[in-house]
N, C-alpha and C positions, 0 to 999 in steps of 0.2 A: 112805299112798298106795295100797297094794294094795287096801284096802277101798274106796277111792274109785273106783278103776278097775274093780273087780268090779261096782260099781253101774252103770258105764257100759256094760259088756259086753265086747267083744272086745279092748280096748286092753291092752297089756302094758307094764310098767315095764322100762326098760333100766338095769341096775345100773351101767353105765358113764356114764350121763347124769344130769343134774339135773332138778329139777322146780321150777316157779315158781308161786306163788299170788299173785294180784294183786287189788287193789281199785281201782276207778276212782271218783274223787270229782269233784264239780263245784266251782265257785268258792267255795261256802259250806261245803265239806267234807261234803256229803251224798252218798250213793251215786249214781253216774251210770249210768243205763240206756243201752243202745244202743251201748256201746263195745266194739270188737274189739281184740284184742291180737295182735301178731306181732313176731318178731325183725326188727331192721333189716337184718340179714344172714341171709336165709332159709337154713334147714338142712333137709335131707331127714329125715323121720321125726318132726319136731316137730309136735305136735298141740295145738290150742287146746281148752280145756274151759270151759264156762260153767254157772252155775246157771240153771235154767229152772224157775220155780215150785217152788224148793226141791230140785230133783233135778239132779244133775250130768249134763251133756249134751255130747257131742262134735259134735252137729249144730245147736246153737242159733245159733251165728254171732256172738253179741254178748251183753253183760251184760243181765240183767233188772233189776228195781228194786233189787236188792241191790248191784249194781255189782261182783259177784264173778266172777272167772274165773281162768284160769291156762294154763300151757303145760307139757306133759310131754315128756320125752326131749330136754331142752335140753342142748347140748354144755357140758361143764364149762369154767369160766373166766369171763372178763368178757363179758357180753352186753348189748346195748341192746335194750330192749323199747319199742315205740311203741303208743300207744292211738289208735284212730281212731273217728270217728263218721261213718259214710258215707265220703265222700272227704276229709273234713277231719281233720287231725291234732289230737288233743286234748292229748296230752302224751307225754313220753318219760322213761324211767328206765334207768340203768345198774345192773346187778346182778352179783354174783359168785356163780356156781353151782358146785356140787361133786357128784361122783358119788353117787347114792343119797340125796341130801339135798333138803330142801324149803326154798326161798328165798322170802321174802315181800317184796312191794313195793307201793307205792301210786302210781298214775298220777294226777297232778294236772294241772289245766289249765296249758298253757304261757303264760308272760307275753306280753302283747301286744308286737309289735315296736317 
């Protein structure tokens, strides 16, 4: 994570917080572009990162064609992460985070009601 954040620029790791790497996929399991990630219970200091043309960016705002993104400085413990495309919720996942650790998850489309 330190090398990833060095590539972004001014972001710092909080050793007391966790980090989450996420992949968004569509109904066929292919990478989903245009998805934004956020905690369902917003926390101060949490920052979203996305790949943008192969480069990690804190300003991209959503996934590119790779469907890859993440959250840094996530509070340790159980968190819910939601993926949205514009104003529509795409999917949601619950993850267990730990200080100084990287947790991986996949946001899949929510089943129809």
